[in-house]
Kinemage of the C-alpha trace (Angstrom):
@kinemage 1
@onewidth
@group {chain A} dominant
@subgroup {mainchain}
@vectorlist {calphas} color= white
{ca met a 1} P 83.512 105.829 48.209
{ca val a 2} L 84.681 108.412 50.737
{ca arg a 3} L 82.625 106.772 53.477
{ca ser a 4} L 84.120 103.366 52.714
{ca his a 5} L 87.601 104.839 52.852
{ca met a 6} L 86.816 106.504 56.195
{ca lys a 7} L 85.453 103.253 57.597
{ca leu a 8} L 88.584 101.379 56.571
{ca leu a 9} L 90.780 104.078 58.071
{ca leu a 10} L 88.821 104.002 61.324
{ca leu a 11} L 89.028 100.204 61.457
{ca glu a 12} L 92.785 100.388 60.902
{ca val a 13} L 93.183 102.900 63.725
{ca leu a 14} L 91.085 100.737 66.064
{ca leu a 15} L 93.146 97.645 65.241
{ca val a 16} L 96.405 99.483 65.897
{ca tyr a 17} L 95.025 100.765 69.210
{ca phe a 18} L 93.796 97.275 70.159
{ca phe a 19} L 97.115 95.540 69.512
{ca arg a 20} L 99.091 98.343 71.149
{ca ser a 21} L 96.874 98.143 74.248
{ca lys a 22} L 97.246 94.377 74.326
{ca thr a 23} L 101.044 94.650 74.106
{ca leu a 24} L 101.162 97.214 76.916
{ca ala a 25} L 98.898 95.031 79.080
{ca ser a 26} L 101.130 92.010 78.455
{ca gln a 27} L 104.212 94.023 79.437
{ca glu a 28} L 102.465 95.247 82.579
{ca ile a 29} L 101.524 91.683 83.536
{ca lys a 30} L 105.130 90.500 83.113
{ca cys a 31} L 106.293 93.375 85.304
{ca leu a 32} L 103.796 92.423 88.009
{ca val a 33} L 104.811 88.769 87.775
{ca cys a 34} L 108.471 89.709 88.197
{ca gln a 35} L 107.785 91.873 91.238
{ca thr a 36} L 105.495 89.277 92.811
{ca met a 37} L 108.099 86.578 92.232
{ca val a 38} L 110.743 88.673 94.002
{ca asp a 39} L 108.347 89.319 96.902
{ca glu a 40} L 107.712 85.589 97.308
{ca ile a 41} L 111.437 84.742 97.243
{ca val a 42} L 112.348 87.498 99.707
{ca lys a 43} L 109.532 86.419 102.035
{ca ala a 44} L 110.799 82.832 101.966
{ca ile a 45} L 114.348 83.987 102.767
{ca glu a 46} L 113.096 86.071 105.698
{ca leu a 47} L 111.105 83.132 107.109
{ca glu a 48} L 114.025 80.712 107.010
{ca asp a 49} L 115.863 79.959 110.266
{ca pro a 50} L 119.160 81.944 110.152
{ca arg a 51} L 120.785 79.352 112.429
{ca lys a 52} L 120.318 76.549 109.920
{ca thr a 53} L 123.514 75.288 108.268
{ca ile a 54} L 124.381 72.817 105.535
{ca gln a 55} L 127.548 70.915 104.737
{ca val a 56} L 129.392 71.597 101.523
{ca gly a 57} L 132.301 69.553 100.253
{ca ser a 58} L 135.640 70.421 98.750
{ca phe a 59} L 138.626 68.533 97.419
{ca arg a 60} L 142.225 69.057 96.385
{ca ile a 61} L 143.483 67.852 92.998
{ca gln a 62} L 146.682 65.847 93.330
{ca pro a 63} L 149.732 66.283 91.025
{ca asp a 64} L 149.582 64.552 87.636
{ca asp a 65} L 152.266 62.002 88.482
{ca phe a 66} L 150.228 60.914 91.517
{ca cys a 67} L 147.093 60.520 89.387
{ca leu a 68} L 148.895 58.144 87.058
{ca his a 69} L 149.120 55.629 89.893
{ca ser a 70} L 145.895 56.274 91.766
{ca phe a 71} L 142.154 56.338 91.058
{ca phe a 72} L 141.658 58.645 94.036
{ca cys a 73} L 143.536 61.675 92.742
{ca leu a 74} L 140.383 63.836 92.718
{ca val a 75} L 139.135 62.929 96.177
{ca glu a 76} L 142.379 62.920 98.108
{ca gly a 77} L 142.229 65.604 100.766
{ca ser a 78} L 138.445 66.014 100.505
{ca phe a 79} L 136.614 67.631 103.437
{ca lys a 80} L 133.279 69.209 104.350
{ca ile a 81} L 132.484 72.500 106.032
{ca asp a 82} L 129.320 73.984 107.517
{ca val a 83} L 127.895 77.125 105.875
{ca gln a 84} L 124.770 79.161 106.524
{ca tyr a 85} L 121.793 77.759 104.608
{ca val a 86} L 119.877 81.037 104.259
{ca ala a 87} L 120.538 82.669 100.876
{ca ser a 88} L 123.125 80.015 100.027
{ca glu a 89} L 123.241 78.703 96.450
{ca thr a 90} L 121.449 75.557 97.603
{ca his a 91} L 118.692 77.545 99.291
{ca leu a 92} L 118.221 79.922 96.358
{ca his a 93} L 118.142 77.105 93.795
{ca glu a 94} L 115.419 75.435 95.844
{ca leu a 95} L 113.431 78.675 95.968
{ca phe a 96} L 113.857 79.294 92.247
{ca asp a 97} L 112.638 75.765 91.523
{ca ser a 98} L 109.469 76.204 93.588
{ca val a 99} L 108.527 79.898 93.484
{ca cys a 100} L 106.504 79.699 90.262
{ca glu a 101} L 104.198 77.150 91.883
{ca lys a 102} L 102.999 80.021 94.084
{ca phe a 103} L 101.261 81.551 91.068
{ca asp a 104} L 98.637 78.811 91.166
{ca asp a 105} L 97.101 80.902 93.979
{ca tyr a 106} L 97.254 84.203 92.072
{ca ala a 107} L 94.772 85.856 89.745
{ca gln a 108} L 94.776 89.024 87.697
{ca ala a 109} L 92.496 91.751 88.964
{ca thr a 110} L 91.651 95.396 88.345
{ca his a 111} L 90.955 97.965 91.036
{ca lys a 112} L 87.289 98.971 90.983
{ca glu a 113} L 88.030 102.686 91.185
{ca thr a 114} L 91.447 103.273 89.630
{ca lys a 115} L 91.251 100.351 87.148
{ca glu a 116} L 94.872 99.623 88.034
{ca leu a 117} L 96.006 96.112 87.181
{ca ala a 118} L 97.176 93.895 90.046
{ca leu a 119} L 97.971 90.300 90.972
{ca leu a 120} L 96.158 89.035 94.041
{ca asn a 121} L 96.904 85.955 96.103
{ca leu a 122} L 93.429 84.466 96.517
{ca ser a 123} L 94.456 82.459 99.581
{ca glu a 124} L 96.237 85.266 101.473
{ca gln a 125} L 94.745 88.570 100.303
{ca ile a 126} L 91.068 87.887 100.855
{ca ala a 127} L 90.575 91.243 102.587
{ca leu a 128} L 91.450 93.047 99.335
{ca leu a 129} L 88.949 91.207 97.142
{ca ser a 130} L 86.144 93.669 97.846
{ca asn a 131} L 88.196 96.428 96.198
{ca tyr a 132} L 89.044 94.493 93.021
{ca asp a 133} L 87.359 92.806 90.094
{ca ile a 134} L 88.939 89.410 89.424
{ca val a 135} L 89.599 88.525 85.783
{ca pro a 136} L 87.459 85.369 85.295
{ca asp a 137} L 89.772 83.651 82.840
{ca pro a 138} L 91.558 80.490 84.078
{ca glu a 139} L 93.793 80.306 80.989
{ca leu a 140} L 94.849 83.934 81.368
{ca asn a 141} L 95.671 83.408 85.031
{ca lys a 142} L 97.503 80.190 84.170
{ca ser a 143} L 99.862 82.285 82.044
{ca leu a 144} L 101.170 83.958 85.225
{ca lys a 145} L 103.000 80.770 86.157
{ca thr a 146} L 104.349 80.438 82.614
{ca ser a 147} L 105.666 84.016 82.721
{ca cys a 148} L 107.360 83.329 86.052
{ca glu a 149} L 109.060 80.216 84.658
{ca ser a 150} L 110.236 82.191 81.638
{ca ile a 151} L 111.787 84.914 83.821
{ca ile a 152} L 113.545 82.369 86.034
{ca gly a 153} L 114.785 80.467 83.001
{ca asp a 154} L 116.244 83.570 81.355
{ca phe a 155} L 117.620 85.432 84.379
{ca glu a 156} L 118.297 82.848 87.114
{ca asp a 157} L 122.030 83.611 87.254
{ca asp a 158} L 121.402 87.349 87.604
{ca leu a 159} L 118.917 86.843 90.423
{ca met a 160} L 121.330 84.429 92.104
{ca met a 161} L 124.052 87.075 92.071
{ca leu a 162} L 121.718 89.677 93.547
{ca leu a 163} L 120.536 87.499 96.432
{ca his a 164} L 123.478 85.168 97.153
{ca lys a 165} L 124.526 85.457 100.804
{ca val a 166} L 122.080 88.345 101.383
{ca ser a 167} L 120.252 86.952 104.421
{ca asn a 168} L 118.074 90.038 104.901
{ca pro a 169} L 117.292 91.324 101.386
{ca asp a 170} L 115.295 94.475 100.715
{ca ser a 171} L 112.341 93.517 98.534
{ca phe a 172} L 111.940 96.924 96.898
{ca lys a 173} L 115.623 97.325 96.062
{ca thr a 174} L 115.712 93.811 94.624
{ca lys a 175} L 112.706 94.581 92.430
{ca val a 176} L 114.314 97.789 91.178
{ca asn a 177} L 117.605 96.065 90.421
{ca phe a 178} L 116.178 92.850 88.966
{ca cys a 179} L 112.800 93.746 87.435
{ca gly a 180} L 113.812 97.276 86.472
{ca lys a 181} L 117.479 97.110 85.490
{ca val a 182} L 118.322 93.482 84.704
{ca thr a 183} L 115.176 92.171 82.985
{ca glu a 184} L 113.904 95.638 81.988
{ca leu a 185} L 110.353 94.360 82.449
{ca cys a 186} L 109.419 97.283 84.706
{ca lys a 187} L 110.408 100.501 82.977
{ca asn a 188} L 108.923 102.624 85.758
{ca leu a 189} L 111.439 101.177 88.229
{ca lys a 190} L 114.587 101.906 86.209
{ca asp a 191} L 115.130 105.470 87.373
{ca glu a 192} L 115.037 104.747 91.114
{ca glu a 193} L 118.307 105.547 92.846
{ca val a 194} L 119.240 102.470 94.875
{ca thr a 195} L 122.377 100.565 95.740
{ca val a 196} L 123.011 96.934 94.902
{ca gln a 197} L 122.711 94.728 97.984
{ca asn a 198} L 125.537 92.342 97.131
{ca asp a 199} L 128.843 94.213 96.868
{ca asp a 200} L 130.370 91.338 94.878
{ca tyr a 201} L 127.800 91.768 92.104
{ca asp a 202} L 128.676 94.091 89.251
{ca leu a 203} L 125.186 94.934 88.018
{ca glu a 204} L 126.358 97.129 85.154
{ca ser a 205} L 128.137 94.182 83.534
{ca his a 206} L 124.773 92.413 83.227
{ca ile a 207} L 122.977 95.292 81.537
{ca glu a 208} L 123.228 95.814 77.816
{ca leu a 209} L 123.667 99.506 77.100
């Protein structure tokens, strides 16, 4: 009877440890996905031609009495201006729409010596493969893209505010601010002392205390 009770207790402890380890691993993966996503976006911003411009439109709303007699009250006085494309809303929306596709080239891996979890780009980081063991699970690696899409879907506006009009963003600072403070996916990044890159962005107003 005592042995049976001990076996049940041991099994219960093992199950708790298993699910706790699985939860921590899932959190670590989401943190890595967030940081990798930021790296990919920052790299794309840095590679874009800073001389490139796009046209954006504007219009002036006419007085109400004018609108009563005209179908063109909303377009009267319209004009277009040239603005820098890099880190513009248009550019960032395009990057946000495409960045998760990059995860098709990534796989989860563990360092052979430290056992540290990592995400490796199998098409660009070939030199590192000898130091890592790739996780041979297509479905598990497919979840990286899903996690990226979830982060973008939940925090797109916050990331837009951090990067808008920042033509030379600092990847590390962006990861600390976004992955550490905004999404809170990377707890180990929260205590870093950094400044927000975009002075117009009030980061504290986007963090629930």
